[in-house]
HTML snippet that shows the backbone in 3Dmol.js (N, CA, C, O; Angstrom):
<script src="https://3Dmol.org/build/3Dmol-min.js"></script>
<div id="view" style="width:600px;height:400px;position:relative"></div>
<script>
const pdb = `
ATOM      1  N   MET A   1       7.683   1.390  -8.312  1.00  0.00           N
ATOM      2  CA  MET A   1       8.734   0.760  -7.540  1.00  0.00           C
ATOM      3  C   MET A   1       8.152  -0.247  -6.548  1.00  0.00           C
ATOM      4  O   MET A   1       8.702  -1.332  -6.360  1.00  0.00           O
ATOM      5  N   MET A   2       7.039   0.121  -5.917  1.00  0.00           N
ATOM      6  CA  MET A   2       6.446  -0.787  -4.934  1.00  0.00           C
ATOM      7  C   MET A   2       5.981  -2.076  -5.591  1.00  0.00           C
ATOM      8  O   MET A   2       6.219  -3.157  -5.051  1.00  0.00           O
ATOM      9  N   LYS A   3       5.327  -1.990  -6.741  1.00  0.00           N
ATOM     10  CA  LYS A   3       4.871  -3.202  -7.420  1.00  0.00           C
ATOM     11  C   LYS A   3       6.054  -4.091  -7.782  1.00  0.00           C
ATOM     12  O   LYS A   3       5.998  -5.307  -7.600  1.00  0.00           O
ATOM     13  N   GLU A   4       7.111  -3.495  -8.289  1.00  0.00           N
ATOM     14  CA  GLU A   4       8.301  -4.271  -8.644  1.00  0.00           C
ATOM     15  C   GLU A   4       8.898  -4.944  -7.420  1.00  0.00           C
ATOM     16  O   GLU A   4       9.317  -6.099  -7.492  1.00  0.00           O
ATOM     17  N   PHE A   5       8.944  -4.235  -6.291  1.00  0.00           N
ATOM     18  CA  PHE A   5       9.480  -4.802  -5.060  1.00  0.00           C
ATOM     19  C   PHE A   5       8.628  -5.982  -4.594  1.00  0.00           C
ATOM     20  O   PHE A   5       9.162  -7.040  -4.260  1.00  0.00           O
ATOM     21  N   LEU A   6       7.317  -5.804  -4.571  1.00  0.00           N
ATOM     22  CA  LEU A   6       6.420  -6.878  -4.131  1.00  0.00           C
ATOM     23  C   LEU A   6       6.570  -8.111  -5.017  1.00  0.00           C
ATOM     24  O   LEU A   6       6.622  -9.238  -4.525  1.00  0.00           O
ATOM     25  N   GLU A   7       6.639  -7.887  -6.316  1.00  0.00           N
ATOM     26  CA  GLU A   7       6.806  -9.003  -7.245  1.00  0.00           C
ATOM     27  C   GLU A   7       8.146  -9.700  -7.038  1.00  0.00           C
ATOM     28  O   GLU A   7       8.215 -10.928  -7.084  1.00  0.00           O
ATOM     29  N   ALA A   8       9.209  -8.936  -6.811  1.00  0.00           N
ATOM     30  CA  ALA A   8      10.529  -9.520  -6.583  1.00  0.00           C
ATOM     31  C   ALA A   8      10.567 -10.358  -5.306  1.00  0.00           C
ATOM     32  O   ALA A   8      11.337 -11.313  -5.202  1.00  0.00           O
ATOM     33  N   GLN A   9       9.723  -9.990  -4.335  1.00  0.00           N
ATOM     34  CA  GLN A   9       9.655 -10.735  -3.080  1.00  0.00           C
ATOM     35  C   GLN A   9       8.702 -11.924  -3.175  1.00  0.00           C
ATOM     36  O   GLN A   9       8.587 -12.711  -2.235  1.00  0.00           O
ATOM     37  N   GLY A  10       8.027 -12.050  -4.301  1.00  0.00           N
ATOM     38  CA  GLY A  10       7.063 -13.123  -4.476  1.00  0.00           C
ATOM     39  C   GLY A  10       5.780 -12.906  -3.703  1.00  0.00           C
ATOM     40  O   GLY A  10       5.078 -13.864  -3.380  1.00  0.00           O
ATOM     41  N   LEU A  11       5.466 -11.653  -3.403  1.00  0.00           N
ATOM     42  CA  LEU A  11       4.265 -11.314  -2.634  1.00  0.00           C
ATOM     43  C   LEU A  11       3.121 -10.952  -3.576  1.00  0.00           C
ATOM     44  O   LEU A  11       3.320 -10.228  -4.551  1.00  0.00           O
ATOM     45  N   THR A  12       1.940 -11.449  -3.286  1.00  0.00           N
ATOM     46  CA  THR A  12       0.778 -11.088  -4.086  1.00  0.00           C
ATOM     47  C   THR A  12       0.190  -9.788  -3.545  1.00  0.00           C
ATOM     48  O   THR A  12       0.340  -9.463  -2.367  1.00  0.00           O
ATOM     49  N   TYR A  13      -0.474  -9.063  -4.417  1.00  0.00           N
ATOM     50  CA  TYR A  13      -1.061  -7.791  -4.013  1.00  0.00           C
ATOM     51  C   TYR A  13      -2.260  -7.472  -4.893  1.00  0.00           C
ATOM     52  O   TYR A  13      -2.412  -8.015  -5.988  1.00  0.00           O
ATOM     53  N   LYS A  14      -3.090  -6.598  -4.402  1.00  0.00           N
ATOM     54  CA  LYS A  14      -4.211  -6.074  -5.182  1.00  0.00           C
ATOM     55  C   LYS A  14      -3.949  -4.591  -5.391  1.00  0.00           C
ATOM     56  O   LYS A  14      -3.803  -3.842  -4.426  1.00  0.00           O
ATOM     57  N   GLU A  15      -3.892  -4.176  -6.618  1.00  0.00           N
ATOM     58  CA  GLU A  15      -3.655  -2.766  -6.935  1.00  0.00           C
ATOM     59  C   GLU A  15      -4.989  -2.033  -7.042  1.00  0.00           C
ATOM     60  O   GLU A  15      -5.921  -2.502  -7.695  1.00  0.00           O
ATOM     61  N   VAL A  16      -5.063  -0.871  -6.386  1.00  0.00           N
ATOM     62  CA  VAL A  16      -6.232  -0.008  -6.485  1.00  0.00           C
ATOM     63  C   VAL A  16      -5.744   1.350  -6.965  1.00  0.00           C
ATOM     64  O   VAL A  16      -4.927   1.993  -6.306  1.00  0.00           O
ATOM     65  N   ASN A  17      -6.244   1.781  -8.108  1.00  0.00           N
ATOM     66  CA  ASN A  17      -5.847   3.063  -8.676  1.00  0.00           C
ATOM     67  C   ASN A  17      -6.810   4.129  -8.170  1.00  0.00           C
ATOM     68  O   ASN A  17      -7.934   4.239  -8.660  1.00  0.00           O
ATOM     69  N   VAL A  18      -6.375   4.906  -7.201  1.00  0.00           N
ATOM     70  CA  VAL A  18      -7.259   5.916  -6.594  1.00  0.00           C
ATOM     71  C   VAL A  18      -7.540   7.076  -7.531  1.00  0.00           C
ATOM     72  O   VAL A  18      -8.461   7.855  -7.281  1.00  0.00           O
ATOM     73  N   GLN A  19      -6.765   7.213  -8.612  1.00  0.00           N
ATOM     74  CA  GLN A  19      -7.072   8.257  -9.596  1.00  0.00           C
ATOM     75  C   GLN A  19      -8.276   7.868 -10.444  1.00  0.00           C
ATOM     76  O   GLN A  19      -8.982   8.730 -10.968  1.00  0.00           O
ATOM     77  N   MET A  20      -8.504   6.563 -10.575  1.00  0.00           N
ATOM     78  CA  MET A  20      -9.609   6.069 -11.389  1.00  0.00           C
ATOM     79  C   MET A  20     -10.823   5.678 -10.544  1.00  0.00           C
ATOM     80  O   MET A  20     -11.909   5.468 -11.085  1.00  0.00           O
ATOM     81  N   ASP A  21     -10.653   5.581  -9.233  1.00  0.00           N
ATOM     82  CA  ASP A  21     -11.718   5.100  -8.350  1.00  0.00           C
ATOM     83  C   ASP A  21     -11.896   6.081  -7.192  1.00  0.00           C
ATOM     84  O   ASP A  21     -11.201   6.011  -6.178  1.00  0.00           O
ATOM     85  N   ALA A  22     -12.848   6.996  -7.374  1.00  0.00           N
ATOM     86  CA  ALA A  22     -13.068   8.057  -6.376  1.00  0.00           C
ATOM     87  C   ALA A  22     -13.483   7.488  -5.028  1.00  0.00           C
ATOM     88  O   ALA A  22     -13.085   8.015  -3.989  1.00  0.00           O
ATOM     89  N   ASP A  23     -14.281   6.412  -5.028  1.00  0.00           N
ATOM     90  CA  ASP A  23     -14.702   5.803  -3.764  1.00  0.00           C
ATOM     91  C   ASP A  23     -13.499   5.242  -3.012  1.00  0.00           C
ATOM     92  O   ASP A  23     -13.397   5.390  -1.794  1.00  0.00           O
ATOM     93  N   ALA A  24     -12.593   4.601  -3.736  1.00  0.00           N
ATOM     94  CA  ALA A  24     -11.385   4.050  -3.110  1.00  0.00           C
ATOM     95  C   ALA A  24     -10.512   5.177  -2.572  1.00  0.00           C
ATOM     96  O   ALA A  24      -9.920   5.041  -1.502  1.00  0.00           O
ATOM     97  N   ALA A  25     -10.425   6.284  -3.300  1.00  0.00           N
ATOM     98  CA  ALA A  25      -9.630   7.427  -2.841  1.00  0.00           C
ATOM     99  C   ALA A  25     -10.197   7.982  -1.548  1.00  0.00           C
ATOM    100  O   ALA A  25      -9.450   8.289  -0.619  1.00  0.00           O
ATOM    101  N   GLN A  26     -11.513   8.112  -1.484  1.00  0.00           N
ATOM    102  CA  GLN A  26     -12.161   8.637  -0.278  1.00  0.00           C
ATOM    103  C   GLN A  26     -11.942   7.688   0.904  1.00  0.00           C
ATOM    104  O   GLN A  26     -11.663   8.135   2.016  1.00  0.00           O
ATOM    105  N   LYS A  27     -12.067   6.395   0.665  1.00  0.00           N
ATOM    106  CA  LYS A  27     -11.864   5.406   1.723  1.00  0.00           C
ATOM    107  C   LYS A  27     -10.420   5.442   2.230  1.00  0.00           C
ATOM    108  O   LYS A  27     -10.177   5.322   3.431  1.00  0.00           O
ATOM    109  N   LEU A  28      -9.475   5.605   1.320  1.00  0.00           N
ATOM    110  CA  LEU A  28      -8.062   5.676   1.694  1.00  0.00           C
ATOM    111  C   LEU A  28      -7.807   6.862   2.618  1.00  0.00           C
ATOM    112  O   LEU A  28      -7.137   6.723   3.642  1.00  0.00           O
ATOM    113  N   VAL A  29      -8.332   8.010   2.264  1.00  0.00           N
ATOM    114  CA  VAL A  29      -8.147   9.211   3.080  1.00  0.00           C
ATOM    115  C   VAL A  29      -8.808   9.031   4.451  1.00  0.00           C
ATOM    116  O   VAL A  29      -8.265   9.466   5.466  1.00  0.00           O
ATOM    117  N   GLN A  30      -9.969   8.395   4.476  1.00  0.00           N
ATOM    118  CA  GLN A  30     -10.653   8.165   5.752  1.00  0.00           C
ATOM    119  C   GLN A  30      -9.825   7.241   6.652  1.00  0.00           C
ATOM    120  O   GLN A  30      -9.739   7.460   7.860  1.00  0.00           O
ATOM    121  N   GLU A  31      -9.220   6.213   6.061  1.00  0.00           N
ATOM    122  CA  GLU A  31      -8.451   5.242   6.855  1.00  0.00           C
ATOM    123  C   GLU A  31      -7.092   5.768   7.295  1.00  0.00           C
ATOM    124  O   GLU A  31      -6.647   5.498   8.411  1.00  0.00           O
ATOM    125  N   THR A  32      -6.433   6.521   6.416  1.00  0.00           N
ATOM    126  CA  THR A  32      -5.047   6.894   6.688  1.00  0.00           C
ATOM    127  C   THR A  32      -4.845   8.376   6.955  1.00  0.00           C
ATOM    128  O   THR A  32      -3.845   8.764   7.560  1.00  0.00           O
ATOM    129  N   GLY A  33      -5.779   9.209   6.512  1.00  0.00           N
ATOM    130  CA  GLY A  33      -5.589  10.651   6.622  1.00  0.00           C
ATOM    131  C   GLY A  33      -4.604  11.190   5.600  1.00  0.00           C
ATOM    132  O   GLY A  33      -4.222  12.359   5.661  1.00  0.00           O
ATOM    133  N   GLN A  34      -4.194  10.356   4.673  1.00  0.00           N
ATOM    134  CA  GLN A  34      -3.194  10.730   3.665  1.00  0.00           C
ATOM    135  C   GLN A  34      -3.756  10.496   2.268  1.00  0.00           C
ATOM    136  O   GLN A  34      -4.569   9.595   2.063  1.00  0.00           O
ATOM    137  N   MET A  35      -3.324  11.305   1.316  1.00  0.00           N
ATOM    138  CA  MET A  35      -3.729  11.116  -0.069  1.00  0.00           C
ATOM    139  C   MET A  35      -2.554  10.660  -0.923  1.00  0.00           C
ATOM    140  O   MET A  35      -2.744  10.236  -2.063  1.00  0.00           O
ATOM    141  N   GLY A  36      -1.333  10.743  -0.378  1.00  0.00           N
ATOM    142  CA  GLY A  36      -0.159  10.356  -1.154  1.00  0.00           C
ATOM    143  C   GLY A  36      -0.174   8.880  -1.506  1.00  0.00           C
ATOM    144  O   GLY A  36      -0.777   8.066  -0.806  1.00  0.00           O
ATOM    145  N   VAL A  37       0.488   8.550  -2.584  1.00  0.00           N
ATOM    146  CA  VAL A  37       0.605   7.158  -3.008  1.00  0.00           C
ATOM    147  C   VAL A  37       2.067   6.841  -3.293  1.00  0.00           C
ATOM    148  O   VAL A  37       2.822   7.761  -3.606  1.00  0.00           O
ATOM    149  N   PRO A  38       2.494   5.626  -3.204  1.00  0.00           N
ATOM    150  CA  PRO A  38       1.679   4.469  -2.884  1.00  0.00           C
ATOM    151  C   PRO A  38       1.426   4.362  -1.384  1.00  0.00           C
ATOM    152  O   PRO A  38       2.193   4.858  -0.559  1.00  0.00           O
ATOM    153  N   GLN A  39       0.336   3.705  -1.073  1.00  0.00           N
ATOM    154  CA  GLN A  39       0.037   3.306   0.302  1.00  0.00           C
ATOM    155  C   GLN A  39      -0.255   1.821   0.236  1.00  0.00           C
ATOM    156  O   GLN A  39      -1.044   1.369  -0.594  1.00  0.00           O
ATOM    157  N   THR A  40       0.369   1.084   1.092  1.00  0.00           N
ATOM    158  CA  THR A  40       0.267  -0.363   1.046  1.00  0.00           C
ATOM    159  C   THR A  40      -0.197  -0.869   2.405  1.00  0.00           C
ATOM    160  O   THR A  40       0.415  -0.583   3.434  1.00  0.00           O
ATOM    161  N   LYS A  41      -1.285  -1.623   2.389  1.00  0.00           N
ATOM    162  CA  LYS A  41      -1.814  -2.180   3.629  1.00  0.00           C
ATOM    163  C   LYS A  41      -1.308  -3.614   3.762  1.00  0.00           C
ATOM    164  O   LYS A  41      -1.535  -4.459   2.897  1.00  0.00           O
ATOM    165  N   VAL A  42      -0.616  -3.861   4.874  1.00  0.00           N
ATOM    166  CA  VAL A  42      -0.012  -5.171   5.115  1.00  0.00           C
ATOM    167  C   VAL A  42      -0.416  -5.641   6.507  1.00  0.00           C
ATOM    168  O   VAL A  42      -0.065  -5.019   7.509  1.00  0.00           O
ATOM    169  N   ASN A  43      -1.143  -6.726   6.558  1.00  0.00           N
ATOM    170  CA  ASN A  43      -1.561  -7.298   7.845  1.00  0.00           C
ATOM    171  C   ASN A  43      -2.185  -6.246   8.770  1.00  0.00           C
ATOM    172  O   ASN A  43      -1.914  -6.226   9.971  1.00  0.00           O
ATOM    173  N   GLY A  44      -3.030  -5.370   8.194  1.00  0.00           N
ATOM    174  CA  GLY A  44      -3.736  -4.365   8.978  1.00  0.00           C
ATOM    175  C   GLY A  44      -2.959  -3.086   9.241  1.00  0.00           C
ATOM    176  O   GLY A  44      -3.473  -2.185   9.904  1.00  0.00           O
ATOM    177  N   HIS A  45      -1.731  -2.983   8.737  1.00  0.00           N
ATOM    178  CA  HIS A  45      -0.885  -1.801   8.933  1.00  0.00           C
ATOM    179  C   HIS A  45      -0.671  -1.097   7.597  1.00  0.00           C
ATOM    180  O   HIS A  45      -0.464  -1.739   6.568  1.00  0.00           O
ATOM    181  N   TRP A  46      -0.723   0.222   7.631  1.00  0.00           N
ATOM    182  CA  TRP A  46      -0.485   1.011   6.416  1.00  0.00           C
ATOM    183  C   TRP A  46       0.978   1.435   6.337  1.00  0.00           C
ATOM    184  O   TRP A  46       1.565   1.863   7.331  1.00  0.00           O
ATOM    185  N   VAL A  47       1.556   1.313   5.155  1.00  0.00           N
ATOM    186  CA  VAL A  47       2.914   1.783   4.869  1.00  0.00           C
ATOM    187  C   VAL A  47       2.779   2.861   3.803  1.00  0.00           C
ATOM    188  O   VAL A  47       2.301   2.600   2.699  1.00  0.00           O
ATOM    189  N   LEU A  48       3.202   4.071   4.141  1.00  0.00           N
ATOM    190  CA  LEU A  48       3.100   5.200   3.214  1.00  0.00           C
ATOM    191  C   LEU A  48       4.387   5.329   2.424  1.00  0.00           C
ATOM    192  O   LEU A  48       5.481   5.318   2.988  1.00  0.00           O
ATOM    193  N   GLY A  49       4.246   5.452   1.122  1.00  0.00           N
ATOM    194  CA  GLY A  49       5.401   5.612   0.251  1.00  0.00           C
ATOM    195  C   GLY A  49       6.128   4.298   0.025  1.00  0.00           C
ATOM    196  O   GLY A  49       5.669   3.237   0.447  1.00  0.00           O
ATOM    197  N   PHE A  50       7.265   4.383  -0.645  1.00  0.00           N
ATOM    198  CA  PHE A  50       8.078   3.198  -0.919  1.00  0.00           C
ATOM    199  C   PHE A  50       9.029   3.003   0.251  1.00  0.00           C
ATOM    200  O   PHE A  50      10.076   3.646   0.332  1.00  0.00           O
ATOM    201  N   ASP A  51       8.653   2.111   1.153  1.00  0.00           N
ATOM    202  CA  ASP A  51       9.421   1.847   2.371  1.00  0.00           C
ATOM    203  C   ASP A  51       9.517   0.324   2.561  1.00  0.00           C
ATOM    204  O   ASP A  51       8.812  -0.251   3.390  1.00  0.00           O
ATOM    205  N   PRO A  52      10.401  -0.320   1.779  1.00  0.00           N
ATOM    206  CA  PRO A  52      10.476  -1.783   1.812  1.00  0.00           C
ATOM    207  C   PRO A  52      10.818  -2.353   3.181  1.00  0.00           C
ATOM    208  O   PRO A  52      10.333  -3.427   3.539  1.00  0.00           O
ATOM    209  N   GLU A  53      11.632  -1.663   3.941  1.00  0.00           N
ATOM    210  CA  GLU A  53      12.041  -2.164   5.251  1.00  0.00           C
ATOM    211  C   GLU A  53      10.833  -2.273   6.192  1.00  0.00           C
ATOM    212  O   GLU A  53      10.631  -3.304   6.833  1.00  0.00           O
ATOM    213  N   THR A  54      10.043  -1.214   6.268  1.00  0.00           N
ATOM    214  CA  THR A  54       8.855  -1.231   7.112  1.00  0.00           C
ATOM    215  C   THR A  54       7.848  -2.243   6.596  1.00  0.00           C
ATOM    216  O   THR A  54       7.255  -2.987   7.377  1.00  0.00           O
ATOM    217  N   LEU A  55       7.653  -2.274   5.292  1.00  0.00           N
ATOM    218  CA  LEU A  55       6.709  -3.215   4.705  1.00  0.00           C
ATOM    219  C   LEU A  55       7.069  -4.656   5.094  1.00  0.00           C
ATOM    220  O   LEU A  55       6.192  -5.424   5.487  1.00  0.00           O
ATOM    221  N   MET A  56       8.328  -5.020   4.989  1.00  0.00           N
ATOM    222  CA  MET A  56       8.737  -6.384   5.291  1.00  0.00           C
ATOM    223  C   MET A  56       8.585  -6.708   6.776  1.00  0.00           C
ATOM    224  O   MET A  56       8.369  -7.866   7.133  1.00  0.00           O
ATOM    225  N   GLN A  57       8.694  -5.709   7.640  1.00  0.00           N
ATOM    226  CA  GLN A  57       8.455  -5.943   9.059  1.00  0.00           C
ATOM    227  C   GLN A  57       7.012  -6.400   9.279  1.00  0.00           C
ATOM    228  O   GLN A  57       6.757  -7.290  10.091  1.00  0.00           O
ATOM    229  N   TYR A  58       6.076  -5.795   8.559  1.00  0.00           N
ATOM    230  CA  TYR A  58       4.671  -6.173   8.697  1.00  0.00           C
ATOM    231  C   TYR A  58       4.369  -7.492   7.999  1.00  0.00           C
ATOM    232  O   TYR A  58       3.505  -8.240   8.457  1.00  0.00           O
ATOM    233  N   VAL A  59       5.054  -7.794   6.909  1.00  0.00           N
ATOM    234  CA  VAL A  59       4.874  -9.060   6.221  1.00  0.00           C
ATOM    235  C   VAL A  59       5.289 -10.210   7.134  1.00  0.00           C
ATOM    236  O   VAL A  59       4.639 -11.255   7.161  1.00  0.00           O
ATOM    237  N   ASN A  60       6.360 -10.014   7.871  1.00  0.00           N
ATOM    238  CA  ASN A  60       6.914 -11.071   8.695  1.00  0.00           C
ATOM    239  C   ASN A  60       6.224 -11.244  10.042  1.00  0.00           C
ATOM    240  O   ASN A  60       6.661 -12.056  10.858  1.00  0.00           O
ATOM    241  N   LYS A  61       5.135 -10.480  10.289  1.00  0.00           N
ATOM    242  CA  LYS A  61       4.412 -10.604  11.564  1.00  0.00           C
ATOM    243  C   LYS A  61       3.347 -11.670  11.450  1.00  0.00           C
ATOM    244  O   LYS A  61       2.627 -11.930  12.414  1.00  0.00           O
TER     245      LYS A  61
END
`;
const viewer = $3Dmol.createViewer("view");
viewer.addModel(pdb, "pdb");
viewer.setStyle({}, {cartoon: {color: "spectrum"}});
viewer.zoomTo();
viewer.render();
</script>
């Protein structure tokens, strides 16, 4: 859902599959304290889960 939302908004993104990349998974947990996905980093802020409203607040900063 998050990828579809980002694409619909015309926003570019880099996808990191933490199930396939153990180092990325470890880094994510260190940065956020969370293992749930999706987690989206926008302008230095993390958005946990599918939360388009919060995500767009950070995009517009």
